[in-house]
C-alpha positions as CSV (number, residue, x, y, z in Angstrom):
1,M,-22.2,-91.0,119.8
2,I,-21.5,-94.2,121.7
3,P,-22.2,-93.5,125.4
4,S,-18.8,-94.8,126.5
5,E,-16.8,-92.9,123.9
6,P,-14.4,-90.4,125.4
7,T,-15.3,-86.7,124.9
8,F,-13.2,-83.7,124.3
9,F,-12.4,-83.7,128.0
10,S,-11.4,-87.4,127.9
11,L,-14.4,-88.3,129.9
12,P,-17.2,-90.8,129.1
13,V,-20.4,-89.1,128.1
14,V,-22.1,-89.7,131.4
15,W,-19.4,-88.1,133.4
16,H,-19.0,-85.3,130.9
17,N,-22.7,-84.4,131.2
18,A,-22.6,-84.8,135.0
19,L,-19.8,-82.2,135.1
20,V,-21.8,-79.8,132.9
21,T,-24.7,-80.4,135.3
22,L,-22.5,-79.3,138.2
23,F,-21.7,-76.1,136.3
24,T,-25.4,-75.4,136.0
25,F,-25.8,-75.9,139.8
26,V,-23.0,-73.5,140.5
27,Y,-24.5,-70.9,138.2
28,V,-28.1,-71.2,139.3
29,F,-27.5,-71.4,143.0
30,S,-25.1,-68.4,142.9
31,I,-27.9,-66.1,141.8
32,P,-30.2,-66.0,144.9
33,P,-27.3,-65.2,147.3
34,L,-26.0,-62.5,145.0
35,M,-29.5,-61.0,144.7
36,D,-30.0,-61.3,148.4
37,Y,-26.8,-59.4,149.0
38,L,-27.8,-56.6,146.6
39,V,-31.3,-56.4,148.1
40,T,-30.1,-56.3,151.7
41,N,-27.0,-54.2,151.4
42,H,-27.5,-52.1,148.3
43,G,-31.2,-51.4,148.2
44,L,-31.9,-53.3,145.0
45,P,-35.7,-53.3,144.7
46,R,-37.3,-56.7,145.4
47,D,-39.2,-56.7,142.1
48,I,-36.0,-56.0,140.2
49,S,-34.1,-58.8,141.9
50,R,-37.0,-61.1,141.2
51,K,-36.9,-60.4,137.5
52,I,-33.1,-60.6,137.3
53,T,-33.3,-64.0,138.8
54,H,-36.0,-64.8,136.3
55,I,-33.8,-63.8,133.4
56,C,-30.8,-65.6,134.7
57,A,-32.8,-68.8,135.2
58,G,-34.0,-68.6,131.6
59,S,-30.4,-68.2,130.5
60,T,-29.4,-71.5,132.0
61,I,-30.0,-72.9,128.5
62,I,-26.6,-71.4,127.6
63,F,-25.2,-74.6,129.0
64,L,-27.1,-76.9,126.6
65,P,-24.4,-76.9,123.9
66,L,-22.0,-78.4,126.4
67,F,-24.2,-81.4,126.9
68,R,-23.3,-84.4,124.8
69,D,-26.2,-86.3,123.1
70,G,-26.6,-90.0,122.6
71,D,-27.0,-91.0,126.2
72,W,-29.8,-90.7,128.8
73,S,-27.5,-88.4,130.8
74,H,-28.2,-85.4,128.6
75,Y,-31.5,-85.2,130.5
76,L,-29.4,-84.2,133.6
77,N,-29.7,-80.7,132.2
78,I,-33.1,-80.4,134.1
79,T,-31.7,-81.6,137.4
80,V,-31.2,-78.1,138.8
81,F,-34.8,-77.3,137.9
82,A,-36.0,-80.5,139.5
83,V,-34.2,-79.5,142.7
84,W,-35.7,-76.0,142.5
85,T,-39.1,-77.5,142.1
86,L,-38.8,-79.3,145.4
87,L,-37.3,-76.2,147.1
88,L,-40.0,-73.9,145.8
89,I,-42.7,-76.2,147.2
90,Q,-41.0,-76.5,150.5
91,K,-40.3,-72.8,150.8
92,G,-43.7,-71.8,149.5
93,L,-45.3,-73.8,152.3
94,F,-42.9,-73.5,155.2
95,A,-40.2,-70.8,154.6
96,A,-39.6,-68.0,157.1
97,D,-40.3,-64.4,155.9
98,D,-36.6,-63.6,155.9
99,D,-35.7,-66.6,153.7
100,Q,-33.3,-65.8,150.9
101,A,-35.6,-67.1,148.2
102,V,-38.6,-65.3,149.6
103,K,-36.8,-62.0,149.7
104,T,-35.3,-62.2,146.2
105,M,-38.0,-64.2,144.2
106,T,-41.3,-62.7,145.3
107,R,-43.0,-59.4,144.7
108,T,-44.4,-58.8,148.1
109,G,-42.5,-61.0,150.5
110,D,-45.4,-63.6,150.6
111,K,-43.8,-67.0,150.4
112,R,-46.9,-68.4,148.7
113,E,-46.0,-66.5,145.5
114,L,-43.3,-69.1,145.0
115,L,-46.0,-71.7,144.4
116,K,-47.4,-69.7,141.4
117,G,-45.4,-68.1,138.6
118,T,-42.0,-69.1,139.9
119,L,-43.0,-72.7,140.2
120,Y,-44.6,-72.7,136.8
121,F,-41.4,-71.4,135.3
122,V,-39.2,-74.3,136.6
123,L,-41.9,-76.8,135.5
124,V,-41.8,-75.3,132.0
125,A,-38.0,-75.4,132.1
126,M,-38.1,-79.2,132.8
127,L,-40.5,-79.8,130.0
128,C,-38.2,-77.8,127.6
129,G,-35.2,-79.8,128.8
130,T,-36.8,-83.2,128.2
131,V,-39.7,-83.3,125.7
132,F,-38.3,-80.4,123.7
133,Y,-34.6,-80.9,124.4
134,K,-32.5,-79.0,121.9
135,Q,-35.5,-78.3,119.8
136,L,-36.6,-74.9,118.4
137,G,-39.7,-74.8,120.5
138,G,-38.0,-75.5,123.8
139,V,-35.1,-73.1,123.2
140,L,-37.5,-70.4,122.0
141,A,-39.8,-70.9,125.0
142,M,-37.0,-70.4,127.5
143,A,-35.5,-67.4,125.7
144,V,-38.8,-65.6,125.3
145,L,-40.0,-66.5,128.8
146,G,-36.7,-65.6,130.4
147,W,-35.8,-62.4,128.7
148,G,-39.0,-61.1,127.3
149,D,-41.1,-61.7,130.4
150,G,-38.1,-60.7,132.6
151,L,-37.5,-57.3,131.0
152,A,-41.1,-56.2,130.4
153,P,-42.0,-55.5,134.1
154,I,-38.6,-53.9,134.8
155,I,-39.1,-51.4,132.0
156,G,-42.9,-51.1,132.3
157,T,-43.0,-50.3,136.1
158,R,-40.3,-47.7,135.9
159,Y,-40.7,-46.1,132.5
160,G,-44.2,-47.1,131.4
161,K,-46.3,-44.0,130.7
162,M,-48.7,-45.3,128.1
163,K,-50.8,-47.7,130.2
164,Y,-53.5,-50.1,128.9
165,K,-55.6,-52.7,130.8
166,I,-57.2,-55.8,129.5
167,L,-57.1,-58.4,132.3
168,C,-54.5,-56.5,134.2
169,T,-52.6,-53.2,133.8
170,K,-49.7,-53.2,131.4
171,S,-47.8,-50.5,129.5
172,V,-46.8,-50.1,125.9
173,E,-43.2,-49.5,127.0
174,G,-43.2,-52.8,128.9
175,S,-44.6,-54.6,125.9
176,L,-42.0,-53.2,123.6
177,A,-39.3,-54.3,126.1
178,F,-40.8,-57.8,126.0
179,L,-40.7,-57.8,122.2
180,V,-37.1,-56.5,121.9
181,G,-35.8,-58.7,124.7
182,S,-37.5,-61.9,123.6
183,F,-36.5,-61.3,119.9
184,A,-32.8,-60.6,120.7
185,A,-32.5,-63.5,123.2
186,A,-34.3,-65.9,120.8
187,L,-31.9,-65.0,118.0
188,F,-28.9,-65.5,120.2
189,F,-30.0,-68.8,121.8
190,V,-31.4,-70.4,118.7
191,R,-28.2,-69.6,116.8
192,L,-26.1,-71.0,119.6
193,I,-28.1,-74.2,120.4
194,V,-30.1,-75.1,117.3
195,P,-28.4,-73.2,114.4
196,E,-30.1,-75.4,111.8
197,A,-33.5,-73.9,112.9
198,Y,-32.3,-70.3,112.8
199,D,-34.9,-68.3,110.9
200,P,-35.2,-64.6,112.0
201,V,-38.6,-64.1,110.2
202,K,-40.2,-67.1,111.9
203,I,-38.6,-66.1,115.3
204,G,-39.9,-62.6,114.8
205,I,-43.4,-63.7,114.1
206,I,-43.5,-65.9,117.2
207,C,-42.1,-63.1,119.4
208,V,-44.7,-60.6,118.1
209,A,-47.5,-63.1,118.9
210,C,-46.1,-63.8,122.3
211,T,-45.9,-60.0,123.0
212,I,-49.7,-59.8,122.3
213,I,-50.3,-62.9,124.5
214,E,-48.2,-61.4,127.3
215,G,-50.2,-58.1,127.1
216,L,-53.5,-60.1,127.4
217,S,-52.4,-62.4,130.1
218,P,-53.1,-62.0,133.8
219,K,-50.1,-62.1,136.2
220,E,-48.5,-65.5,136.8
221,V,-50.4,-67.3,134.2
222,D,-48.2,-65.9,131.4
223,N,-45.5,-68.3,132.6
224,L,-47.7,-71.0,131.2
225,L,-49.4,-69.3,128.3
226,I,-46.2,-67.9,126.7
227,P,-44.3,-71.2,126.4
228,A,-47.4,-73.0,125.3
229,A,-47.8,-70.5,122.5
230,V,-44.1,-70.6,121.5
231,I,-44.0,-74.4,121.4
232,G,-47.3,-74.5,119.4
233,M,-46.3,-71.9,116.9
234,A,-42.7,-73.4,116.5
235,G,-44.3,-76.7,115.5
236,V,-46.7,-75.3,112.8
237,L,-44.9,-72.3,111.3
């Protein structure tokens, strides 16, 4: 597509992609206030709000089909994550204990947690939105990391009875939630964004492998190991 060619909305590609970027900002920045409200006023557990935020952040790729290719501006899809990278560094170093992001995005209320798994997540999202933009590896990585890794602790901590420990304590129920959540999300997002790469068997194999990796991974590091495994396997299978 020629960059100046009008789009469906009668906008040049740059302005079209800028408008879609605005939608991503509205979506992403509406989540912490909502979680903060639920935590403060309705007793939503902090760990649940953290993982809902995690799932919603991973689901930001739902906007990718709206971005028009053929111009540098499709890389605006990572702008919201770039802003969050700066915010997480600032908040992880200097935020007050009652900061909205600290309350809704950390396990313990320690602001330094924002400099670990949460920061890794947004850095991975920027990689998937640039180097692996609209590629199977990038889409799968965000789907598996967002939904699989988001659902596993929610189910595991509340319903996990069959515990196992390798580097840290996990549960069979949590691992099953990871597998089911990542597989379902991967099927949906791959079909939506890169339908030409839709292969349920291949996706299933990758999700099973990532479930094993998540079970072996220490906390926080899985936000790096899982997408690395997904991108690597998507390229060779």
